[in-house]
N, C-alpha and C positions, 0 to 999 in steps of 0.2 A: 412860896412856890419852890418845888424841888428842881434843882438844876439837872441838866442833862449829864449822864454819867460819862466819865472819861474812858478812854479805850483800855485802861488798866483794870477796869471794873467788870469786864465781860470778855468772853471768848470771841475770836474773830468771826466765828460762824454767825453771831448775832448782829454784826455790824450792819448788814442789810436791813434788818428789822428796825434797829435803832435809828438809822438814817431816815427811815420813812416817817418818824414821829415829828409832827410839826411843833413849832414853838408853842408854849403854853403850859398850864398846870396839868401834870400827868393824871391827877384824879379827875379833873374836869374833862380831859380827853377820854378817859374811860367811861365817864357818864354820857358823854356825847355819843360814843360808839354804842353804848347800850341802847340809846334812843334810836339810833340808825338801824340796829339789828332788829329791835322790836317792830319798827315801822316796816322793815323788809318782810319779816315773818308774817305780819298781819296783812300784807298786800298780796301774798302768794296763794295760789290754789294748791291743793294737795298734789295735783299732777305736776305743777311747776316745782314743788319741793322734791319730787322724785327724779327730776331731770338730771341727766348726765351729758356733758358736752361731747364725750367720746366714750367708747367702750373701755371699761377698766378704770375709768375716772370716778371719783366720788360724786354722789348725788348732792344736790343743794342741801338736803337734810344732813347728809354725812359731813359736809363742810362745817355746818353749824355744830354738829355733834363733836367734831374735831376741836372746834374752838372751845367748847365746854370742857372736854377732856384736858386740853392744853392749859386752860385757865386753872383748873383744879390742881394740876401738877405744879404749875409755875407759882401759884399763890401759896401752895404748901411750902415750896422751896423758900419763897420770900419770907413767909412767917417764921420759919425755923432760923433762917439767917438773921433776920431782924431781931429775933429774941436771943441770939447768941448761941444757938446750937451749931457746933462745929462739925457735926457728922457730915461726911461727904454725901452728895446727892448723885445717884447714878442717872444716866440718860434714860430715855424711853424710846420705844419703837412705835411711832404713830400708826404704822400699817398693822402691827399686831393688835393694837387697841381697836382699830377699825374693823378688822376681820372678826374679832370676837364679840362685837356688840352690834345689834341690829338697829342702828339709827333709822333705817328706812321704814321700820315698823312704827316709829313714832308719828303722831300727828304733828302738824306744825304748831298747834296749841301746846302740846306736851313739850316740844323743843323750846318754844318761847318761854314757857314757865321755868324750865330747867336752866336755860341760859340766864334769864333774869335773876334767878335765885343765886346762881354762882357769881355773876357779876356784882350783884348787890353785896354779897358776902366779902368779895375782894375789896370793894370800895370802902365798906365799913371798917375793915381791918386797916387799910392804908390811912384813913383819916386820923387814926390814933397812933400812928408811928411818930416818934420824936425825931428831931433833926439828926441826932447821933445814930439812931437805929437805921435810918435810910442809908447810911454810909457803911454799915457793917458788911463784912465780906465773909463768904463761905466758898465751898468748892462744889461746883456743878459739872458733872461729866469731865472730871479731872482738870477743870479750869476755874480760875477765880471769878466770882460773881458777887456783886454788891446787891443789897436789897433794892436800891433804886434802879439798878440796871435791869432787874427782873421786871419791875413795873413798866419800864420803857419797852422791854421786849414784848410784854403783853399787848401794849398798844400797837407796836409795829407789826407784830405777827398777825393781829386781827386786821390791820389795814391791808397787809399783803393779801389775806384771804378774801377780804371784801372787794379788793381790786380784781382778783381772779373771778369772783362771782359777777362783777360788772362786765369784765372784758371777755370772759370765755363762756359764761352762762347767760349773758345778755340780761342780767337782772338789773332793774332800774334802781340805781343807788346814787344818792347825792353825797359824794365823799368830800 
């Protein structure tokens, strides 16, 4: 089991996400989340997928699309750091990504398939990391980040957004 990262392994910005991660194996937590999101997406109607709890807020589909985008970016960072690439990783602007991609035109089935493929890819990569590669560090947005901290951020970031879906969108989730 991969131990929780220390505060020296990630930027203070990520503390809130990492704090949300329960005890347990990070890969198993990612698998559990995948099952939760798949169950959620299969339970919604297209109309529910288009729901926004307030004007200017993302739709349910856009929240899931954001999770997909974030996972692609974070797992790429994790891969490169774990494999010893010391090239610094810039930040990204989630709002720019959302404005330039029409997740609302996706069907829930399309989103489900894309989410599942991205999450499966991440899990397969993580299963083959060696103990020393989990501890490798790189630079993300001008801050130190270890491979394992990024995996924990993935879990915590998704937990954050699933809680938002439950609390603000009234989506029935068992977290």
